[in-house]
Backbone as CSV, one residue per row, in Angstrom:
resi,resn,N_x,N_y,N_z,CA_x,CA_y,CA_z,C_x,C_y,C_z
1,UNK,13.837,-20.959,2.064,13.566,-19.610,2.223,14.775,-18.509,1.829
2,UNK,14.478,-17.380,1.063,15.551,-16.638,0.558,16.104,-15.805,1.517
3,UNK,17.566,-15.827,1.612,18.299,-15.229,2.771,18.644,-13.879,2.503
4,UNK,18.173,-13.205,1.377,18.362,-12.000,0.944,17.662,-11.066,2.136
5,UNK,18.599,-9.750,2.383,18.150,-9.023,3.284,16.572,-8.344,2.894
6,UNK,15.826,-8.062,3.778,14.483,-7.497,3.620,14.588,-5.861,3.500
7,UNK,14.192,-5.625,2.814,14.001,-4.122,2.589,12.402,-3.778,2.046
8,UNK,11.796,-2.867,2.654,10.340,-2.763,2.585,10.126,-1.309,1.997
9,UNK,9.484,-1.404,0.877,8.905,0.077,0.379,7.553,0.100,0.717
10,UNK,7.299,1.341,1.411,5.907,1.656,1.886,5.331,2.896,0.983
11,UNK,4.083,2.483,0.467,3.602,3.493,-0.663,2.180,3.725,-0.362
12,UNK,2.141,5.197,-0.389,0.577,5.517,-0.112,0.565,7.030,-0.413
13,UNK,-0.518,7.468,-1.095,-1.270,8.661,-1.303,-1.367,9.528,0.305
14,UNK,-0.837,10.670,0.132,-1.114,11.557,1.382,-2.517,11.391,1.630
15,UNK,-2.537,11.606,2.956,-3.671,11.781,3.754,-4.283,10.420,4.383
16,UNK,-5.598,9.969,4.245,-5.825,8.680,5.040,-5.050,7.382,4.633
17,UNK,-4.411,7.414,3.450,-3.822,6.139,3.003,-2.607,6.145,3.625
18,UNK,-1.913,7.482,3.738,-0.567,7.225,4.585,-0.656,7.142,5.978
19,UNK,-1.897,7.627,6.567,-2.207,7.484,8.073,-2.154,5.996,8.239
20,UNK,-2.800,5.255,7.218,-2.883,3.689,7.523,-1.543,3.130,7.440
21,UNK,-0.858,3.424,6.273,0.641,2.972,6.472,1.399,3.146,7.680
22,UNK,1.201,4.628,8.134,2.044,4.863,9.462,1.341,3.897,10.698
23,UNK,0.211,3.721,10.606,-0.444,2.892,11.621,0.329,1.336,11.581
24,UNK,0.760,0.700,10.426,1.463,-0.441,10.411,2.928,-0.428,10.748
25,UNK,3.319,0.598,11.240,4.848,0.842,11.709,5.238,-0.504,12.488
26,UNK,4.280,-1.063,13.357,4.871,-2.270,14.163,5.190,-3.493,13.300
27,UNK,4.519,-3.385,12.019,4.961,-4.446,10.996,6.237,-4.472,10.359
28,UNK,6.504,-3.241,10.052,7.652,-3.016,9.129,8.964,-2.349,9.902
29,UNK,8.814,-1.762,11.245,9.881,-0.926,11.857,11.047,-1.534,11.988
30,UNK,11.067,-2.966,12.189,12.023,-3.626,12.419,13.032,-3.945,11.038
31,UNK,12.497,-3.640,9.925,13.274,-4.013,8.675,13.566,-2.592,8.084
32,UNK,14.694,-2.728,7.407,15.042,-1.564,6.565,14.064,-1.197,5.710
33,UNK,13.508,0.043,5.674,12.404,0.530,4.936,12.380,1.933,4.512
34,UNK,11.648,2.358,3.341,11.653,3.682,2.910,10.123,4.116,2.429
35,UNK,9.861,5.122,2.052,8.426,5.534,1.728,8.779,6.188,0.416
36,UNK,7.443,6.183,-0.222,6.901,6.625,-1.530,5.500,7.288,-1.241
37,UNK,5.535,8.667,-1.447,4.344,9.393,-1.536,4.100,10.318,-2.786
38,UNK,2.902,10.712,-2.884,2.831,11.423,-4.238,2.453,12.970,-4.121
39,UNK,2.785,13.501,-3.122,2.730,14.862,-2.720,3.675,15.319,-1.560
40,UNK,4.374,16.503,-1.835,5.149,16.999,-0.585,4.210,17.307,0.561
41,UNK,4.778,17.078,1.530,3.923,17.589,2.865,4.813,17.471,3.917
42,UNK,4.307,18.117,5.207,5.230,18.165,6.471,5.416,16.569,6.876
43,UNK,6.506,16.175,6.984,6.715,14.749,7.097,6.876,14.507,8.589
44,UNK,6.349,13.481,9.039,6.491,13.116,10.529,7.887,12.649,10.453
45,UNK,8.500,12.897,11.923,9.663,12.476,12.187,10.205,10.955,11.479
46,UNK,9.314,9.976,11.466,9.598,8.517,11.305,9.866,8.543,9.852
47,UNK,9.489,9.519,8.836,9.804,9.411,7.518,10.637,10.309,7.063
48,UNK,11.335,11.140,7.785,12.412,12.079,7.386,13.735,11.439,6.900
49,UNK,14.093,11.681,5.711,15.325,11.215,5.418,15.210,9.740,4.892
50,UNK,14.152,9.354,4.568,13.672,8.034,4.039,12.596,8.178,3.152
51,UNK,12.337,9.361,2.487,10.816,9.340,1.673,11.462,10.014,0.275
52,UNK,10.897,9.291,-0.681,10.815,9.660,-2.233,9.597,10.289,-2.690
53,UNK,9.441,11.420,-3.327,8.206,11.973,-3.605,8.122,11.802,-5.105
54,UNK,6.826,11.198,-5.737,6.659,11.029,-7.137,5.462,11.994,-7.527
55,UNK,5.461,12.192,-8.759,4.239,13.135,-9.291,2.800,12.593,-8.917
56,UNK,1.834,13.539,-8.532,0.528,12.854,-8.177,-0.242,12.686,-9.635
57,UNK,-0.669,11.677,-9.700,-1.333,11.434,-11.042,-2.877,11.207,-10.624
58,UNK,-3.789,11.090,-11.461,-5.244,10.812,-11.284,-5.609,10.021,-12.450
59,UNK,-4.978,8.789,-12.645,-5.521,7.827,-13.721,-5.110,8.673,-15.167
60,UNK,-4.351,9.343,-15.148,-3.922,10.206,-16.518,-2.434,9.751,-17.023
61,UNK,-1.995,10.374,-17.930,-0.724,10.172,-18.413,0.274,10.230,-17.519
62,UNK,0.090,10.911,-16.456,1.384,11.023,-15.386,1.320,9.534,-14.768
63,UNK,0.607,8.647,-14.882,0.754,7.355,-14.378,1.821,6.561,-14.955
64,UNK,1.930,6.921,-16.240,3.176,6.308,-16.931,4.461,7.234,-16.668
65,UNK,4.260,8.344,-16.283,5.664,8.781,-15.436,5.952,8.350,-14.256
66,UNK,4.932,7.961,-13.520,4.937,7.338,-11.959,5.668,5.774,-12.243
67,UNK,5.359,5.161,-13.280,6.063,3.932,-13.507,7.703,4.429,-13.678
68,UNK,8.002,5.302,-14.465,9.304,5.301,-14.706,10.006,5.934,-13.323
69,UNK,9.377,6.914,-12.575,9.919,7.402,-11.217,10.060,6.119,-10.279
70,UNK,9.233,5.138,-10.339,9.032,3.954,-9.572,10.456,3.268,-10.035
71,UNK,10.531,2.906,-11.263,11.734,2.081,-11.473,12.863,2.569,-11.171
72,UNK,13.085,4.148,-11.367,14.167,4.511,-10.988,14.459,4.322,-9.294
73,UNK,13.467,4.550,-8.741,13.556,4.415,-7.140,13.931,3.025,-6.812
74,UNK,13.328,2.202,-7.490,13.458,0.570,-7.040,14.942,0.373,-7.570
75,UNK,15.219,0.805,-8.554,16.681,0.362,-9.196,17.709,1.089,-8.080
76,UNK,17.435,1.814,-7.465,18.390,2.341,-6.518,18.262,1.955,-5.266
77,UNK,17.046,1.757,-4.569,17.034,1.036,-3.225,16.714,-0.458,-3.333
78,UNK,16.444,-0.761,-4.258,16.442,-2.349,-4.293,15.579,-3.162,-3.309
79,UNK,14.208,-2.897,-2.901,13.354,-3.243,-2.019,13.043,-4.689,-2.165
80,UNK,12.755,-5.538,-1.494,12.239,-6.973,-1.441,10.846,-7.026,-1.505
81,UNK,10.104,-6.038,-0.572,8.625,-5.923,-0.584,8.258,-4.554,-0.657
82,UNK,6.860,-4.607,-1.258,6.248,-3.572,-1.379,4.906,-3.570,-0.523
83,UNK,4.517,-2.665,0.496,3.249,-2.560,0.932,2.725,-1.356,0.674
84,UNK,1.376,-1.359,0.269,0.789,-0.244,-0.219,-0.881,-0.083,0.454
85,UNK,-1.213,0.978,0.707,-2.722,1.150,0.924,-3.447,1.863,-0.007
86,UNK,-2.726,2.265,-0.997,-3.375,2.817,-2.143,-2.915,4.314,-2.221
87,UNK,-3.486,5.159,-2.933,-4.584,4.940,-3.770,-3.785,5.080,-5.344
88,UNK,-4.213,5.955,-6.193,-3.769,5.783,-7.371,-2.210,5.571,-7.638
89,UNK,-1.290,5.788,-6.770,0.188,5.327,-6.849,0.418,3.850,-6.984
90,UNK,-0.806,3.114,-6.170,-0.125,1.712,-5.766,-0.271,1.100,-7.277
91,UNK,-1.108,1.435,-8.284,-1.097,0.524,-9.489,0.198,0.660,-10.254
92,UNK,0.810,1.813,-10.395,2.083,1.571,-11.087,3.016,1.116,-10.266
93,UNK,3.190,1.434,-9.132,4.313,0.718,-8.104,4.011,-0.713,-8.080
94,UNK,2.840,-1.232,-8.107,2.525,-2.630,-7.945,3.263,-3.341,-9.144
95,UNK,2.975,-2.550,-10.542,3.234,-3.186,-11.789,4.636,-3.187,-11.870
96,UNK,5.197,-2.108,-11.494,6.949,-2.117,-11.225,7.344,-3.179,-10.379
97,UNK,6.872,-3.216,-9.222,7.332,-4.279,-8.168,7.279,-5.716,-8.920
98,UNK,6.148,-6.053,-9.321,6.225,-7.545,-10.122,6.985,-7.723,-11.170
99,UNK,7.480,-6.542,-11.771,8.258,-6.683,-12.874,9.820,-6.954,-12.518
100,UNK,9.908,-6.398,-11.387,11.201,-6.250,-10.556,11.526,-7.425,-9.554
101,UNK,10.238,-8.397,-9.674,10.628,-9.594,-8.455,10.296,-8.959,-7.092
102,UNK,9.604,-8.074,-6.700,9.289,-7.259,-5.432,7.978,-8.057,-5.053
103,UNK,7.882,-8.720,-3.703,6.909,-9.395,-3.261,5.736,-8.080,-2.933
104,UNK,4.509,-8.116,-3.337,3.677,-7.193,-3.210,2.615,-7.565,-2.054
105,UNK,2.408,-6.731,-0.984,1.107,-6.818,-0.167,0.394,-5.624,-0.244
106,UNK,-0.810,-5.533,-0.451,-1.664,-4.511,-0.587,-2.893,-4.562,0.651
107,UNK,-3.069,-3.508,1.209,-4.014,-3.232,2.122,-5.170,-2.410,1.796
108,UNK,-6.127,-3.027,1.532,-7.382,-2.078,1.236,-7.682,-1.029,2.030
109,UNK,-7.872,0.095,1.737,-8.112,1.254,2.648,-9.306,1.147,3.538
110,UNK,-9.243,1.391,4.862,-10.524,1.263,5.848,-11.548,1.878,5.400
111,UNK,-11.506,2.943,4.616,-12.820,3.734,4.179,-13.575,2.782,3.341
112,UNK,-12.990,1.900,2.683,-14.033,0.836,1.805,-14.560,-0.025,2.674
113,UNK,-15.689,0.563,3.009,-16.504,-0.568,3.880,-17.432,-1.447,3.413
114,UNK,-18.066,-0.920,2.481,-19.130,-1.909,1.889,-18.819,-2.033,0.187
115,UNK,-18.138,-1.376,-0.440,-17.526,-1.720,-1.898,-15.904,-1.286,-1.968
116,UNK,-15.460,-2.339,-2.945,-14.008,-2.057,-2.997,-13.661,-0.711,-3.799
117,UNK,-12.447,-0.419,-3.599,-12.090,1.031,-4.380,-11.660,0.377,-5.757
118,UNK,-11.484,1.248,-6.593,-10.845,1.063,-7.954,-9.652,0.359,-7.955
119,UNK,-8.726,1.082,-6.811,-7.219,0.497,-6.957,-7.271,-0.808,-6.473
120,UNK,-8.003,-0.812,-5.258,-8.139,-2.424,-4.682,-8.511,-3.625,-5.774
121,UNK,-9.650,-3.236,-6.564,-9.908,-3.923,-7.554,-8.823,-4.311,-8.764
122,UNK,-7.985,-3.473,-9.061,-7.040,-3.481,-9.905,-5.845,-4.258,-9.128
123,UNK,-5.481,-3.947,-8.131,-4.346,-4.511,-7.311,-4.389,-5.753,-6.956
124,UNK,-5.781,-6.133,-6.664,-6.012,-7.386,-6.129,-5.607,-8.692,-6.964
125,UNK,-5.479,-8.046,-8.285,-5.258,-9.320,-9.402,-3.718,-9.181,-9.510
126,UNK,-2.972,-8.156,-8.835,-1.714,-8.379,-9.041,-0.750,-8.597,-7.733
127,UNK,-1.080,-8.250,-6.719,-0.531,-8.434,-5.280,-0.434,-9.658,-4.974
128,UNK,0.560,-10.136,-4.173,0.805,-11.364,-3.754,-0.069,-11.826,-2.737
129,UNK,0.014,-10.724,-1.724,-0.784,-10.765,-0.586,-2.197,-9.761,-0.814
130,UNK,-3.234,-9.892,-0.443,-4.178,-8.762,-0.243,-4.830,-8.717,0.816
131,UNK,-4.979,-7.994,1.756,-5.731,-7.541,3.154,-6.673,-6.495,2.976
132,UNK,-8.051,-6.764,3.517,-9.010,-6.032,3.635,-9.527,-6.099,5.075
133,UNK,-10.053,-4.658,5.365,-10.195,-4.598,6.694,-11.602,-4.615,7.138
134,UNK,-12.693,-4.914,6.453,-14.041,-5.011,6.802,-14.412,-6.431,6.187
135,UNK,-15.189,-7.293,7.002,-15.381,-8.542,6.558,-16.220,-8.886,5.618
136,UNK,-17.112,-7.817,5.273,-18.155,-7.579,4.048,-17.470,-7.400,2.662
137,UNK,-16.217,-7.117,2.644,-15.725,-6.964,1.398,-15.049,-8.378,1.092
138,UNK,-15.035,-9.317,1.867,-14.567,-10.857,1.621,-15.351,-11.368,0.319
139,UNK,-16.547,-10.953,-0.260,-17.426,-11.346,-1.221,-16.579,-10.905,-2.510
140,UNK,-15.921,-9.873,-2.356,-15.094,-9.022,-3.520,-13.855,-9.756,-3.815
141,UNK,-13.225,-10.292,-2.584,-11.867,-10.506,-2.646,-11.777,-11.948,-2.066
142,UNK,-12.213,-12.835,-2.823,-12.192,-14.093,-2.179,-10.933,-14.799,-1.861
143,UNK,-9.787,-14.230,-2.458,-8.293,-14.862,-2.407,-7.699,-13.945,-1.256
144,UNK,-8.325,-13.050,-0.838,-7.714,-11.873,0.100,-7.945,-12.586,1.469
145,UNK,-7.456,-11.622,2.608,-7.310,-11.876,3.762,-8.170,-10.816,4.604
146,UNK,-9.141,-11.279,5.466,-9.532,-10.163,6.594,-8.594,-10.115,7.455
147,UNK,-8.072,-9.034,7.665,-7.187,-8.610,8.660,-7.633,-7.432,9.771
148,UNK,-8.722,-7.189,9.874,-9.336,-6.148,10.518,-8.920,-4.763,10.444
149,UNK,-9.474,-3.735,11.330,-9.191,-2.356,10.961,-7.688,-2.126,11.605
150,UNK,-6.939,-1.318,10.515,-5.466,-0.987,10.915,-5.388,-0.094,12.179
151,UNK,-6.488,0.683,12.596,-6.433,1.531,13.702,-7.233,1.028,14.967
152,UNK,-7.274,-0.350,14.637,-7.977,-1.217,15.818,-9.341,-0.421,16.498
153,UNK,-10.081,0.110,15.609,-11.210,0.793,16.241,-12.303,-0.291,16.331
154,UNK,-12.652,-1.053,15.579,-13.622,-1.987,15.725,-13.720,-3.070,14.614
155,UNK,-14.288,-4.110,14.603,-14.325,-5.017,13.725,-15.666,-4.774,13.126
156,UNK,-16.225,-5.293,12.099,-17.322,-5.084,11.243,-18.752,-5.133,12.161
157,UNK,-18.751,-6.218,12.921,-19.919,-6.331,13.713,-20.196,-5.417,14.728
158,UNK,-19.033,-4.821,15.449,-19.134,-4.063,16.382,-19.471,-2.480,15.855
159,UNK,-18.836,-2.257,14.625,-19.423,-0.865,14.009,-20.696,-1.133,13.286
160,UNK,-20.926,-2.114,12.841,-22.505,-2.272,12.040,-22.967,-3.518,12.512
161,UNK,-23.865,-3.932,13.491,-24.506,-5.140,13.864,-25.273,-5.740,13.006
162,UNK,-25.660,-4.957,12.040,-26.510,-5.729,10.793,-25.720,-6.516,9.991
163,UNK,-24.343,-6.566,9.832,-23.596,-7.132,9.257,-23.564,-8.531,9.642
């Protein structure tokens, strides 16, 4: 096992994606970590002083700018791991992470109950580990791992007995 110090980059679009990253705090709080988000917002206290902002892109040319922004942040911060819940910023961050030898864990957003997200379908092929929150997504992500809902609300059978 590598004795390198663990440093985790947590990346998410603002809104529900970021809420899910914050729900995972018990997983990463023991490690040195920082956040990357794609819009300015009123930061919760746990994010203050450890957040980087990149431009918001919608699958446009700004995505290339996100690659450059991510490279600069990663070169400065030297993360060993990337955890992301999406959305658009996850693809450029994952590409840079893979190129820089950073281990990638992607968590498909909980709102994707019956169909995978576009980001999930792309990152699934790039991530070292891929988690999904609803059992029925397993048919789309055979190499992924069902991990249950990050909010601990219910599993798919409790929420949808027909599944």
